[in-house]
N, CA, C and O of each residue as an XYZ file, in Angstrom:
924
protein
N     -11.275     32.341     43.817
C     -11.469     33.575     43.081
C     -11.214     34.831     43.872
O     -11.293     35.928     43.321
N     -10.901     34.701     45.182
C     -10.632     35.890     46.000
C      -9.556     35.566     47.020
O      -9.006     34.465     47.014
N      -9.250     36.515     47.899
C      -8.188     36.327     48.892
C      -8.727     36.346     50.315
O      -7.972     36.574     51.260
N     -10.017     36.111     50.474
C     -10.603     36.126     51.816
C     -10.313     34.810     52.546
O     -10.430     33.732     51.964
N      -9.939     34.909     53.812
C      -9.760     33.714     54.631
C     -11.118     33.162     55.045
O     -12.113     33.886     55.042
N     -11.161     31.889     55.399
C     -12.412     31.261     55.797
C     -12.154     30.186     56.839
O     -11.191     29.426     56.737
N     -13.028     30.126     57.849
C     -12.925     29.092     58.885
C     -13.759     27.873     58.539
O     -13.753     26.887     59.276
N     -14.472     27.930     57.429
C     -15.278     26.793     56.981
C     -14.908     26.462     55.541
O     -14.413     27.334     54.827
N     -15.135     25.216     55.086
C     -14.759     24.823     53.732
C     -15.427     25.690     52.663
O     -16.628     25.956     52.721
N     -14.630     26.120     51.694
C     -15.098     26.911     50.565
C     -14.897     26.088     49.295
O     -13.810     25.557     49.071
N     -15.920     25.977     48.470
C     -15.839     25.173     47.265
C     -14.869     25.781     46.256
O     -14.898     26.984     45.997
N     -14.011     24.931     45.688
C     -13.123     25.344     44.611
C     -13.901     25.283     43.303
O     -14.668     24.346     43.079
N     -13.708     26.274     42.442
C     -14.433     26.279     41.173
C     -14.048     25.060     40.342
O     -12.911     24.592     40.406
N     -14.986     24.555     39.572
C     -14.763     23.354     38.784
C     -15.330     22.130     39.472
O     -15.868     22.222     40.575
N     -15.208     20.979     38.818
C     -15.748     19.731     39.365
C     -14.887     18.563     38.914
O     -13.924     18.741     38.168
N     -15.240     17.362     39.373
C     -14.538     16.116     39.011
C     -13.094     16.105     39.489
O     -12.219     15.570     38.808
N     -12.836     16.697     40.669
C     -11.488     16.660     41.234
C     -11.192     15.268     41.783
O     -12.053     14.632     42.392
N      -9.953     14.800     41.558
C      -9.577     13.451     41.978
C      -8.518     13.448     43.071
O      -8.535     12.577     43.940
N      -7.598     14.406     43.042
C      -6.575     14.512     44.086
C      -6.169     15.963     44.213
O      -6.299     16.739     43.267
N      -5.668     16.336     45.402
C      -5.288     17.720     45.665
C      -4.067     17.750     46.566
O      -3.893     16.862     47.401
N      -3.220     18.760     46.409
C      -2.020     18.918     47.227
C      -1.873     20.383     47.601
O      -1.799     21.243     46.724
N      -1.829     20.676     48.907
C      -1.688     22.046     49.399
C      -0.239     22.322     49.752
O       0.320     21.660     50.627
N       0.382     23.294     49.082
C       1.776     23.637     49.325
C       1.918     24.760     50.318
O       1.028     24.998     51.135
N       3.063     25.467     50.249
C       3.301     26.559     51.178
C       2.259     27.656     51.030
O       1.586     28.018     51.995
N       2.129     28.185     49.817
C       1.143     29.242     49.560
C       0.478     29.056     48.193
O      -0.044     30.007     47.611
N       0.505     27.828     47.696
C      -0.221     27.521     46.462
C      -0.747     26.094     46.548
O      -0.306     25.305     47.384
N      -1.688     25.777     45.679
C      -2.357     24.485     45.694
C      -2.415     23.935     44.281
O      -2.560     24.693     43.322
N      -2.304     22.622     44.147
C      -2.433     21.969     42.849
C      -3.371     20.775     42.973
O      -3.483     20.172     44.041
N      -4.041     20.438     41.878
C      -4.994     19.335     41.903
C      -5.096     18.719     40.521
O      -4.783     19.349     39.511
N      -5.546     17.456     40.501
C      -5.752     16.715     39.257
C      -7.213     16.319     39.164
O      -7.805     15.848     40.135
N      -7.794     16.517     37.978
C      -9.169     16.095     37.744
C      -9.210     14.664     37.206
O      -8.185     14.096     36.830
N     -10.411     14.101     37.178
C     -10.573     12.715     36.739
C     -10.200     12.515     35.277
O      -9.941     11.386     34.860
N     -10.166     13.589     34.487
C      -9.765     13.462     33.091
C      -8.256     13.594     32.898
O      -7.774     13.602     31.765
N      -7.501     13.700     34.011
C      -6.052     13.803     33.948
C      -5.524     15.210     33.773
O      -4.311     15.411     33.709
N      -6.406     16.178     33.694
C      -5.934     17.563     33.578
C      -5.402     18.052     34.926
O      -5.940     17.711     35.979
N      -4.337     18.857     34.877
C      -3.725     19.404     36.075
C      -4.009     20.879     36.223
O      -4.060     21.613     35.236
N      -4.196     21.314     37.462
C      -4.560     22.696     37.756
C      -3.801     23.163     38.994
O      -3.601     22.390     39.931
N      -3.378     24.426     39.000
C      -2.740     25.015     40.178
C      -3.289     26.425     40.389
O      -3.773     27.060     39.452
N      -3.207     26.908     41.635
C      -3.646     28.270     41.952
C      -2.968     28.728     43.234
O      -2.479     27.914     44.018
N      -2.945     30.047     43.438
C      -2.316     30.620     44.632
C      -1.116     31.488     44.268
O      -1.046     32.039     43.170
N      -0.183     31.603     45.193
C       0.979     32.462     45.003
C       1.828     31.962     43.841
O       2.075     30.763     43.710
N       2.275     32.898     42.995
C       2.948     32.532     41.755
C       4.246     33.318     41.578
O       4.661     33.592     40.453
N       4.889     33.683     42.704
C       6.066     34.541     42.628
C       7.235     33.875     41.922
O       8.074     34.567     41.345
N       7.312     32.538     41.951
C       8.370     31.814     41.243
C       7.797     30.936     40.127
O       8.450     29.995     39.675
N       6.600     31.239     39.693
C       5.929     30.480     38.627
C       5.648     29.042     39.053
O       5.627     28.135     38.222
N       5.435     28.842     40.339
C       5.067     27.521     40.827
C       3.652     27.130     40.411
O       3.288     25.954     40.452
N       2.855     28.121     40.010
C       1.492     27.877     39.548
C       1.423     27.893     38.024
O       0.872     26.981     37.408
N       1.989     28.942     37.424
C       1.778     29.191     36.001
C       2.926     30.016     35.434
O       3.566     30.768     36.169
N       3.197     29.886     34.133
C       4.216     30.741     33.500
C       3.807     32.207     33.427
O       4.633     33.051     33.077
N       2.564     32.534     33.745
C       2.097     33.918     33.649
C       2.906     34.832     34.569
O       3.558     34.375     35.508
N       2.850     36.126     34.278
C       3.564     37.105     35.092
C       2.759     37.543     36.309
O       3.214     38.382     37.087
N       1.581     36.988     36.476
C       0.760     37.339     37.628
C       1.416     36.838     38.915
O       1.806     35.674     39.006
N       1.536     37.724     39.912
C       2.145     37.344     41.189
C       1.289     36.326     41.924
O       1.800     35.529     42.712
N       0.003     36.352     41.671
C      -0.912     35.426     42.329
C      -2.040     35.061     41.371
O      -2.556     35.907     40.642
N      -2.409     33.793     41.390
C      -3.539     33.310     40.592
C      -4.627     32.865     41.567
O      -4.457     31.880     42.285
N      -5.733     33.585     41.592
C      -6.775     33.308     42.586
C      -7.723     32.183     42.179
O      -8.490     31.691     43.008
N      -7.680     31.778     40.933
C      -8.526     30.686     40.455
C      -7.659     29.634     39.779
O      -6.563     29.954     39.320
N      -8.119     28.380     39.704
C      -7.317     27.314     39.101
C      -6.883     27.633     37.671
O      -7.690     28.054     36.842
N      -5.598     27.427     37.402
C      -5.016     27.618     36.076
C      -4.642     26.251     35.519
O      -3.955     25.477     36.185
N      -5.088     25.952     34.309
C      -4.857     24.637     33.728
C      -3.426     24.488     33.227
O      -2.884     25.387     32.583
N      -2.819     23.336     33.532
C      -1.487     23.016     33.042
C      -1.590     22.316     31.695
O      -2.623     21.731     31.369
N      -0.523     22.379     30.921
C      -0.473     21.619     29.684
C      -0.297     20.133     29.989
O       0.314     19.773     30.995
N      -0.823     19.282     29.134
C      -0.618     17.849     29.274
C      -1.579     17.189     30.241
O      -2.498     17.812     30.772
N      -1.328     15.881     30.456
C      -2.115     15.068     31.368
C      -1.246     14.633     32.542
O      -0.049     14.397     32.379
N      -1.849     14.528     33.722
C      -1.082     14.296     34.941
C      -1.704     13.202     35.805
O      -2.924     13.079     35.913
N      -0.812     12.409     36.420
C      -1.243     11.401     37.383
C      -1.233     11.945     38.805
O      -2.093     11.611     39.619
N      -0.232     12.798     39.093
C      -0.088     13.353     40.438
C       0.557     14.724     40.361
O       1.422     14.954     39.517
N       0.147     15.634     41.230
C       0.813     16.918     41.425
C       1.100     17.079     42.908
O       0.243     16.791     43.743
N       2.303     17.537     43.241
C       2.681     17.779     44.633
C       3.160     19.221     44.763
O       4.177     19.593     44.178
N       2.434     20.031     45.526
C       2.771     21.441     45.728
C       3.718     21.570     46.914
O       3.412     21.098     48.009
N       4.865     22.207     46.701
C       5.857     22.372     47.757
C       5.864     23.778     48.316
O       4.912     24.532     48.111
N       6.935     24.147     49.030
C       7.018     25.497     49.609
C       6.890     26.596     48.558
O       6.095     27.518     48.740
N       7.652     26.526     47.457
C       7.551     27.514     46.380
C       7.800     26.861     45.023
O       8.216     27.527     44.075
N       7.545     25.571     44.934
C       7.744     24.854     43.683
C       6.746     23.702     43.615
O       6.072     23.388     44.596
N       6.665     23.083     42.450
C       5.713     22.004     42.226
C       6.398     20.848     41.521
O       7.213     21.059     40.623
N       6.071     19.629     41.922
C       6.505     18.421     41.223
C       5.281     17.722     40.662
O       4.202     17.776     41.251
N       5.450     17.066     39.522
C       4.327     16.375     38.925
C       4.756     15.122     38.181
O       5.869     15.044     37.662
N       3.857     14.138     38.135
C       4.043     12.921     37.350
C       3.044     12.978     36.201
O       1.839     13.086     36.429
N       3.545     12.906     34.958
C       2.637     12.992     33.824
C       2.004     11.636     33.521
O       2.256     10.659     34.227
N       1.193     11.579     32.487
C       0.431     10.375     32.188
C       1.318      9.184     31.824
O       0.873      8.039     31.901
N       2.568      9.440     31.428
C       3.500      8.357     31.101
C       4.302      7.887     32.303
O       5.027      6.895     32.213
N       4.184      8.585     33.429
C       4.928      8.238     34.632
C       6.202      9.036     34.825
O       6.879      8.860     35.838
N       6.555      9.917     33.880
C       7.768     10.708     34.014
C       7.556     11.893     34.961
O       6.448     12.412     35.088
N       8.644     12.309     35.623
C       8.566     13.372     36.614
C       9.054     14.712     36.095
O       9.988     14.788     35.296
N       8.399     15.771     36.567
C       8.751     17.135     36.171
C       8.695     18.050     37.397
O       8.021     17.753     38.383
N       9.420     19.168     37.309
C       9.368     20.172     38.363
C       9.357     21.564     37.772
O       9.897     21.787     36.689
N       8.746     22.503     38.478
C       8.751     23.908     38.058
C       8.577     24.805     39.277
O       8.109     24.367     40.328
N       8.964     26.066     39.117
C       8.959     26.998     40.236
C      10.367     27.212     40.763
O      11.336     27.114     40.010
N      10.486     27.503     42.045
C      11.782     27.809     42.658
C      12.728     26.612     42.552
O      12.364     25.484     42.885
N      13.941     26.878     42.085
C      14.964     25.841     41.985
C      16.042     26.014     43.053
O      16.516     25.039     43.636
N      16.420     27.265     43.300
C      17.479     27.528     44.277
C      17.289     28.916     44.864
O      16.928     29.851     44.150
N      17.531     29.054     46.172
C      17.406     30.337     46.856
C      18.555     30.489     47.836
O      18.784     29.614     48.670
N      19.279     31.598     47.737
C      20.443     31.836     48.593
C      20.313     33.205     49.232
O      20.182     34.210     48.534
N      20.349     33.249     50.555
C      20.390     34.504     51.295
C      21.626     34.500     52.184
O      22.411     33.552     52.161
N      21.797     35.560     52.967
C      22.966     35.639     53.850
C      22.888     34.642     54.999
O      23.905     34.357     55.631
N      21.694     34.101     55.283
C      21.523     33.211     56.422
C      21.329     31.752     56.047
O      21.685     30.866     56.824
N      20.776     31.486     54.880
C      20.482     30.100     54.547
C      20.400     29.930     53.044
O      20.341     30.905     52.295
N      20.397     28.694     52.618
C      20.332     28.396     51.187
C      19.666     27.052     50.972
O      19.877     26.115     51.741
N      18.861     26.960     49.923
C      18.289     25.694     49.492
C      18.460     25.610     47.984
O      18.488     26.636     47.304
N      18.575     24.408     47.461
C      18.770     24.288     46.027
C      18.554     22.881     45.522
O      18.372     21.941     46.296
N      18.579     22.756     44.202
C      18.363     21.461     43.569
C      16.960     20.931     43.741
O      16.740     19.723     43.649
N      15.990     21.822     43.993
C      14.647     21.389     44.356
C      13.940     20.654     43.225
O      13.101     19.790     43.482
N      14.264     20.981     41.987
C      13.549     20.426     40.850
C      14.164     19.130     40.338
O      13.577     18.463     39.485
N      15.350     18.761     40.849
C      15.977     17.517     40.415
C      16.347     17.511     38.950
O      16.405     16.452     38.324
N      16.602     18.702     38.391
C      16.843     18.803     36.952
C      18.307     18.661     36.565
O      18.642     18.755     35.384
N      19.194     18.434     37.549
C      20.598     18.206     37.264
C      21.404     19.443     36.975
O      22.596     19.336     36.685
N      20.806     20.618     37.043
C      21.548     21.839     36.762
C      22.500     22.172     37.910
O      22.218     21.874     39.071
N      23.626     22.790     37.572
C      24.639     23.102     38.571
C      24.090     24.006     39.651
O      23.251     24.870     39.396
N      24.586     23.790     40.892
C      24.227     24.659     42.000
C      24.932     26.007     41.856
O      26.028     26.090     41.300
N      24.287     27.065     42.364
C      24.953     28.360     42.463
C      25.812     28.456     43.712
O      26.686     29.318     43.805
N      25.567     27.574     44.675
C      26.323     27.589     45.928
C      27.342     26.464     45.911
O      26.994     25.312     45.650
N      28.609     26.794     46.189
C      29.647     25.785     46.372
C      29.460     25.179     47.756
O      29.665     25.862     48.760
N      29.076     23.915     47.825
C      28.727     23.308     49.107
C      29.934     23.110     50.015
O      29.770     22.909     51.219
N      31.147     23.162     49.460
C      32.347     23.009     50.294
C      32.804     24.328     50.899
O      33.306     24.359     52.023
N      32.630     25.425     50.151
C      33.125     26.726     50.627
C      32.006     27.679     51.009
O      32.265     28.717     51.618
N      30.758     27.347     50.662
C      29.589     28.213     50.863
C      29.678     29.510     50.065
O      29.006     30.488     50.392
N      30.501     29.520     49.026
C      30.592     30.684     48.147
C      29.577     30.577     47.021
O      29.314     29.489     46.509
N      29.004     31.723     46.639
C      28.106     31.767     45.488
C      28.974     31.839     44.237
O      29.740     32.787     44.065
N      28.856     30.851     43.371
C      29.776     30.726     42.241
C      29.112     31.005     40.904
O      29.769     30.915     39.867
N      27.823     31.341     40.899
C      27.142     31.625     39.640
C      27.560     32.983     39.086
O      27.937     33.894     39.823
N      27.478     33.083     37.768
C      27.512     34.392     37.148
C      26.164     35.032     37.440
O      25.144     34.601     36.903
N      26.150     36.050     38.280
C      24.898     36.579     38.791
C      24.164     37.461     37.789
O      23.024     37.853     38.041
N      24.776     37.776     36.680
C      24.104     38.601     35.686
C      22.876     37.861     35.143
O      22.977     36.732     34.662
N      21.752     38.500     35.227
C      20.528     37.903     34.712
C      19.724     37.148     35.744
O      18.565     36.815     35.499
N      20.323     36.866     36.911
C      19.576     36.184     37.963
C      18.658     37.169     38.668
O      18.940     38.366     38.717
N      17.575     36.670     39.207
C      16.636     37.522     39.942
C      17.043     37.581     41.413
O      17.473     36.579     41.985
N      16.908     38.743     42.015
C      17.231     38.913     43.423
C      15.952     39.151     44.214
O      15.174     40.047     43.888
N      15.736     38.356     45.243
C      14.565     38.516     46.091
C      15.006     38.410     47.542
O      15.901     37.630     47.869
N      14.385     39.186     48.403
C      14.687     39.130     49.828
C      16.188     39.219     50.089
O      16.725     38.479     50.914
N      16.861     40.122     49.386
C      18.302     40.349     49.529
C      19.107     39.088     49.256
O      20.158     38.877     49.861
N      18.629     38.264     48.364
C      19.348     37.044     48.018
C      19.233     36.745     46.545
O      18.733     37.552     45.761
N      19.706     35.569     46.184
C      19.671     35.120     44.807
C      18.681     33.982     44.675
O      18.651     33.079     45.511
N      17.879     34.019     43.639
C      16.916     32.943     43.423
C      16.893     32.575     41.948
O      16.955     33.448     41.082
N      16.803     31.284     41.665
C      16.626     30.821     40.299
C      15.378     29.957     40.250
O      15.033     29.295     41.229
N      14.710     29.963     39.118
C      13.442     29.252     39.014
C      13.197     28.852     37.566
O      13.871     29.321     36.648
N      12.216     27.975     37.387
C      11.798     27.532     36.064
C      10.328     27.878     35.877
O       9.490     27.525     36.707
N      10.019     28.570     34.787
C       8.646     28.973     34.529
C       7.778     27.803     34.053
O       6.577     27.763     34.318
N       8.392     26.864     33.358
C       7.671     25.732     32.788
C       8.238     24.424     33.321
O       9.380     24.393     33.780
N       7.463     23.339     33.269
C       7.942     22.057     33.766
C       9.229     21.601     33.064
O       9.311     21.609     31.836
N      10.225     21.207     33.856
C      11.472     20.640     33.334
C      11.587     19.208     33.842
O      11.170     18.927     34.965
N      12.141     18.296     33.046
C      12.208     16.889     33.463
C      13.131     16.683     34.661
O      14.181     17.317     34.767
N      12.730     15.799     35.551
C      13.637     15.299     36.581
C      14.628     14.379     35.879
O      14.223     13.449     35.182
N      15.919     14.631     36.058
C      16.925     13.901     35.278
C      16.952     12.425     35.654
O      16.547     12.037     36.750
N      17.429     11.627     34.736
C      17.573     10.195     34.979
C      16.573      9.347     34.225
O      16.753      8.135     34.108
N      15.520      9.966     33.711
C      14.554      9.234     32.910
C      13.715      8.220     33.665
O      13.085      7.360     33.049
N      13.697      8.307     34.992
C      12.912      7.357     35.780
C      11.414      7.617     35.628
O      10.984      8.724     35.300
N      10.634      6.567     35.877
C       9.197      6.718     36.005
C       8.847      6.566     37.478
O       9.438      5.754     38.191
N       7.885      7.353     37.918
C       7.615      7.501     39.340
C       6.197      7.049     39.686
O       5.261      7.226     38.906
N       6.066      6.461     40.877
C       4.733      6.130     41.379
C       4.206      7.227     42.283
O       2.994      7.413     42.392
N       5.117      7.969     42.943
C       4.713      9.095     43.780
C       5.887     10.047     43.941
O       7.042      9.622     43.954
N       5.589     11.341     44.063
C       6.581     12.379     44.315
C       6.120     13.232     45.488
O       4.920     13.378     45.722
N       7.082     13.798     46.230
C       6.766     14.685     47.345
C       7.642     15.928     47.267
O       8.868     15.831     47.294
N       7.013     17.093     47.172
C       7.733     18.356     47.028
C       7.960     19.016     48.386
O       7.540     20.154     48.597
N       8.622     18.314     49.309
C       9.008     18.924     50.574
C      10.267     19.757     50.397
O      10.789     19.870     49.288
N      10.762     20.348     51.494
C      11.996     21.122     51.419
C      13.135     20.251     50.908
O      14.034     20.745     50.226
N      13.107     18.950     51.232
C      13.975     17.955     50.594
C      13.065     17.070     49.744
O      12.376     16.208     50.289
N      13.043     17.258     48.427
C      12.116     16.499     47.573
C      12.510     15.028     47.494
O      13.689     14.684     47.566
N      11.509     14.168     47.348
C      11.736     12.733     47.257
C      10.714     12.110     46.317
O       9.701     12.727     45.987
N      10.989     10.880     45.890
C      10.046     10.151     45.064
C      10.312      8.665     45.108
O      11.433      8.232     45.375
N       9.278      7.883     44.845
C       9.398      6.430     44.755
C       9.342      6.048     43.286
O       8.411      6.418     42.570
N      10.350      5.302     42.844
C      10.412      4.883     41.452
C       9.395      3.784     41.181
O       9.262      2.839     41.958
N       8.691      3.917     40.087
C       7.724      2.908     39.693
C       8.452      1.625     39.281
O       9.500      1.687     38.638
N       7.914      0.498     39.638
C       8.524     -0.775     39.271
C       9.512     -1.267     40.311
O       9.286     -2.307     40.931
N      10.602     -0.543     40.515
C      11.627     -0.969     41.481
C      11.234     -0.666     42.920
O      11.749     -1.295     43.844
N      10.325      0.295     43.125
C       9.916      0.757     44.460
C      11.093      1.315     45.260
O      11.049      1.339     46.490
N      12.141      1.763     44.572
C      13.280      2.386     45.245
C      12.957      3.845     45.565
O      12.251      4.522     44.817
N      13.493      4.310     46.694
C      13.250      5.668     47.160
C      14.443      6.556     46.847
O      15.584      6.194     47.134
N      14.181      7.714     46.260
C      15.217      8.683     45.911
C      14.856     10.048     46.502
O      13.682     10.403     46.611
N      15.895     10.809     46.881
C      15.713     12.190     47.323
C      16.782     13.052     46.669
O      17.777     12.527     46.170
N      16.590     14.376     46.663
C      17.553     15.267     46.028
C      17.455     16.657     46.644
O      16.560     16.944     47.439
N      18.413     17.524     46.252
C      18.451     18.892     46.761
C      19.482     19.075     47.863
O      20.158     18.128     48.264
N      19.591     20.306     48.347
C      20.467     20.581     49.482
C      19.843     21.644     50.365
O      19.021     22.441     49.913
N      20.243     21.650     51.631
C      19.849     22.693     52.569
C      21.076     23.091     53.382
O      21.815     22.232     53.863
N      21.286     24.376     53.532
C      22.450     24.876     54.252
C      22.041     26.068     55.102
O      21.157     26.836     54.720
N      22.694     26.227     56.273
C      22.547     27.459     57.032
C      21.572     27.376     58.182
O      21.106     26.301     58.559
N      21.274     28.549     58.733
C      20.468     28.684     59.937
C      19.093     28.033     59.783
O      18.393     28.247     58.792
N      18.730     27.250     60.768
C      17.399     26.648     60.877
C      17.074     25.661     59.763
O      15.907     25.315     59.580
N      18.066     25.203     59.021
C      17.804     24.223     57.978
C      18.364     22.866     58.378
O      19.219     22.758     59.258
N      17.862     21.838     57.712
C      18.139     20.476     58.137
C      19.534     19.995     57.751
O      20.062     20.380     56.708
N      20.119     19.166     58.580
C      21.313     18.421     58.207
C      20.871     17.146     57.484
O      19.703     16.760     57.532
N      21.820     16.510     56.821
C      21.519     15.235     56.201
C      20.772     15.334     54.898
O      20.155     14.354     54.478
N      20.800     16.493     54.227
C      20.159     16.582     52.921
C      21.039     15.861     51.896
O      22.238     15.698     52.121
N      20.458     15.429     50.776
C      21.223     14.622     49.822
C      22.397     15.342     49.158
O      23.322     14.697     48.665
N      22.359     16.694     49.145
C      23.409     17.473     48.471
C      23.591     17.010     47.030
O      24.713     16.813     46.564
N      22.479     16.841     46.340
C      22.501     16.347     44.971
C      21.504     17.136     44.124
O      20.419     17.484     44.590
N      21.883     17.414     42.875
C      20.981     18.099     41.959
C      20.203     17.109     41.089
O      19.544     17.494     40.123
N      20.292     15.833     41.451
C      19.591     14.761     40.742
C      19.157     13.719     41.769
O      19.736     13.653     42.854
N      18.149     12.901     41.449
C      17.681     11.883     42.407
C      18.815     10.992     42.911
O      19.591     10.447     42.127
N      18.894     10.856     44.235
C      19.944     10.070     44.890
C      19.302      8.956     45.698
O      18.426      9.214     46.524
N      19.732      7.714     45.467
C      19.144      6.546     46.121
C      19.301      6.643     47.638
O      20.391      6.928     48.136
N      18.210      6.406     48.370
C      18.255      6.443     49.835
C      18.847      5.150     50.381
O      19.797      5.187     51.163
N      18.302      4.018     49.981
C      18.838      2.715     50.366
C      18.249      1.657     49.431
O      17.602      1.995     48.440
N      18.472      0.385     49.744
C      18.018     -0.701     48.872
C      16.642     -1.244     49.265
O      16.185     -2.220     48.672
N      15.977     -0.641     50.243
C      14.653     -1.110     50.641
C      13.623     -0.810     49.566
O      13.873     -0.024     48.652
N      12.462     -1.443     49.685
C      11.344     -1.176     48.782
C      10.319     -0.315     49.524
O      10.004     -0.570     50.686
N       9.807      0.704     48.836
C       8.975      1.713     49.469
C       7.664      1.891     48.711
O       7.583      1.650     47.506
N       6.640      2.320     49.447
C       5.332      2.557     48.853
C       5.004      4.042     48.698
O       4.376      4.452     47.722
N       5.440      4.844     49.680
C       4.966      6.225     49.746
C       5.976      7.070     50.512
O       6.652      6.577     51.415
N       6.073      8.347     50.146
C       6.965      9.269     50.849
C       6.298     10.628     50.955
O       5.571     11.045     50.053
N       6.547     11.317     52.062
C       6.011     12.658     52.276
C       7.073     13.515     52.941
O       7.639     13.120     53.960
N       7.354     14.695     52.371
C       8.353     15.598     52.920
C       7.719     16.854     53.472
O       6.760     17.373     52.901
N       8.250     17.349     54.585
C       7.722     18.547     55.223
C       8.505     19.792     54.860
O       9.521     19.715     54.169
N       8.033     20.940     55.325
C       8.634     22.211     54.917
C       9.956     22.497     55.617
O      10.679     23.403     55.202
N      10.300     21.735     56.687
C      11.575     21.956     57.369
C      12.648     20.975     56.935
O      13.784     21.060     57.401
N      12.311     20.047     56.053
C      13.288     19.072     55.582
C      13.100     17.688     56.163
O      13.818     16.768     55.770
N      12.161     17.498     57.085
C      11.864     16.157     57.585
C      11.205     15.346     56.479
O      10.460     15.889     55.663
N      11.482     14.033     56.453
C      10.884     13.133     55.479
C      10.359     11.908     56.201
O      10.990     11.407     57.132
N       9.205     11.429     55.771
C       8.642     10.181     56.276
C       8.240      9.319     55.095
O       7.781      9.826     54.072
N       8.413      8.017     55.239
C       8.088      7.115     54.141
C       7.611      5.780     54.699
O       7.956      5.398     55.817
N       6.812      5.078     53.897
C       6.280      3.774     54.264
C       6.915      2.721     53.369
O       6.878      2.824     52.143
N       7.503      1.696     54.003
C       8.088      0.593     53.257
C       6.992     -0.367     52.794
O       5.862     -0.314     53.280
N       7.337     -1.240     51.854
C       6.381     -2.230     51.359
C       5.947     -3.191     52.463
O       4.892     -3.818     52.366
N       6.764     -3.305     53.513
C       6.421     -4.154     54.661
C       5.381     -3.506     55.562
O       4.835     -4.163     56.447
N       5.102     -2.224     55.346
C       4.172     -1.475     56.196
C       4.861     -0.670     57.275
O       4.212      0.108     57.975
N       6.167     -0.843     57.422
C       6.919     -0.092     58.432
C       7.112      1.351     57.976
O       7.415      1.606     56.810
N       6.938      2.283     58.894
C       7.133      3.705     58.596
C       8.461      4.186     59.169
O       8.850      3.787     60.267
N       9.148      5.031     58.433
C      10.416      5.599     58.871
C      10.400      7.097     58.634
O       9.831      7.565     57.648
N      11.022      7.855     59.533
C      11.171      9.301     59.372
C      12.614      9.689     59.632
O      13.294      9.045     60.431
N      13.092     10.735     58.967
C      14.450     11.210     59.162
C      14.526     12.666     58.734
O      13.622     13.190     58.083
N      15.649     13.320     59.123
C      15.812     14.741     58.804
C      15.720     15.590     60.054
O      15.957     15.107     61.161
N      15.379     16.839     59.878
C      15.359     17.788     60.988
C      14.273     17.431     61.997
O      13.127     17.177     61.626
N      14.649     17.414     63.293
C      13.773     16.915     64.349
C      13.397     17.997     65.354
O      12.934     17.692     66.454
N      13.596     19.270     64.977
C      13.269     20.393     65.857
C      12.627     21.481     65.017
O      12.665     21.435     63.788
N      12.036     22.464     65.692
C      11.395     23.559     64.969
C      11.661     24.868     65.710
O      11.573     24.931     66.936
N      11.989     25.910     64.944
C      12.265     27.238     65.512
C      13.335     27.189     66.601
O      13.204     27.820     67.650
N      14.408     26.415     66.326
C      15.488     26.347     67.316
C      16.560     27.383     67.043
O      17.434     27.600     67.882
N      16.511     28.031     65.882
C      17.435     29.100     65.503
C      18.890     28.655     65.637
O      19.288     27.692     64.981
N      19.701     29.327     66.470
C      21.122     28.982     66.545
C      21.408     27.790     67.440
O      22.564     27.395     67.585
N      20.378     27.209     68.044
C      20.595     26.115     68.990
C      20.140     24.776     68.439
O      19.793     23.876     69.204
N      20.139     24.632     67.112
C      19.652     23.376     66.515
C      20.579     22.206     66.866
O      21.769     22.249     66.555
N      20.047     21.169     67.507
C      20.895     20.002     67.807
C      21.060     19.123     66.569
O      21.738     18.097     66.627
C-alpha cells in the first residue's frame, strides 16, 4: 500500500496466498482459490490494464490461474486449463540494445534481425527512453495452443510443456550487454528432445533448467556488466 523500503518482512494485504513471483519492479501471486494478483510498477501494463503508472496494492486479474511469473517488465501466466498467456512489454528498441518477442504471441518483430533496422510503421507506437516499445495491456495467448506445466518470464522466456515435458524458449536479444544465443523467435521454439521438469530465466538472459533425470543445465549469458568486452 505504500512505497517505503523495508529491511524486514512486510505483510502483503490479503490472505491464502499459495505462490508468489518477484519480477524486475513488480510482483505477482496466486491465491488458493486460483485468483491471480499483481502489484508494483505498471508502466507497460505488466500489472494491470489501468493507466496507473504504479499499483501499490494487489490488483486482481480476470480468470483463474495455476501460475504467474513476473519478469523484467512483463508477466507470463498459466490459466486453470493449462494454457499460457503473456502481458506487458513485448518489444523494446533503443540505440544500444533491443529485446522482443517476450510474450510469445507470434506477432512480427519491429526489428529486422538480419539488418538491425526498425521496420515497423512507427505511427501509434509509444516511445520511451528514446526508443520504441510495444506492449499488451491484457493477457494474450502464447501461440501454438500448448498447455504448460511451468513458465519463466526471464529476459529470454521459457516454459515446459505439460505432458511431453519438452522445453521451449522464445524471444530475441540484440546489442550491448545482451545475451547471445537467444531463440530469435516470436513463438515457442523447442530447445532439444530431452524431458524437463522446471526452468528459470534471469534478467540478463541466462537460463537454468532441471531435467527429469535430476540433472541441472544452464546456458546463455555468462558475464555481468561487461559492457563492450562481453566474451
